[in-house]
C-alpha positions, 0 to 999 in steps of 0.5 A: 427335042434336041438339046441346045447345049451338050457338055461331056466330061468337061474338066479344068485344072490350074497346075495341081489344082482341079477346079472341076472334073468330068462335068456332063450336062444337057440344057434344053429350051426353058432350062435355067442352070444355076452354078454354085460353089465357094469363091475360087471353086471354078464357077467363073472358069466353068462359064468361060469354058462353056462360052469359049473364052477359056479352054478346058483340059478335057471334054467337049461343049457342043451346040448348034449355032454361030458362037457370035449370036448363040451365046450372050455373056456377062461377068462381074470382072468383064471389062468395058471400053472406058472411052466408048459411050454407053450408046457406042458400046451397043453399036459396036457390039451389035456390029461385031455380032452382025445384029441390030443395035436397037440402041434406044430400046436397050438404053431404056430397058437398062435404065441408062437412056440419060447416060447414052453419051457418057463414057463407060469409064465414068459410069458407076459399078452398077451402071456398068453392070447394067450395060454388060447385061444389055451387051449380053442380051442384045443379040437374042442369044440361045443361051445367056450366061451370067456370072454373078449377075446381081453383084453391084445392082440395086433393086431395079437392077435385080428386077432387070435380071428377073425379066432377062432370065424369064425372057431368056427361058422362053427363048432358049436357056440361061446359066447363072454362076452365083454365090447369092442364095436368092439367085438360086430361085431362078433355076430348075437345074443346079450344079455345085462346082468344087464339092 
């Protein structure tokens, strides 16, 4: 079976500091890759290079598909538009990606139906984390990349991650960057960055 993602010789440095060197891997349908490493080791940068938000110094990232819908990405430091409501975020990102918004479904799914008209700038940190998960998963991507997904989430939010990762493994593949030992349970593959 053809892999969904092929990474060959991926390397990134900042000045004299090398974050990661010559990382090569393949992900197939059903794979969940857990990326581990200390704070500052380059986990987030690695994910950002994979999804095309940051350029690597060397190496290639190869996948077959439209990057707007192939990837879903959520990160702890990812910003939302403070003045857009929760529902407007779902509508806007769906329009940008050329997919169905399914606003009602996602509002119920992430537990924010009662906050559909609340501007994102007035959401709690945990509510913003739920919104970012919905925006990442909304297009039904082939690969869902989650950076510190459980940070700021309560027990119901963690259950949401459990469901999203399981569903993603059935549809495609998933990559999680985490420092949380409990989140390692999701993976059938593991990559330690900065060791």
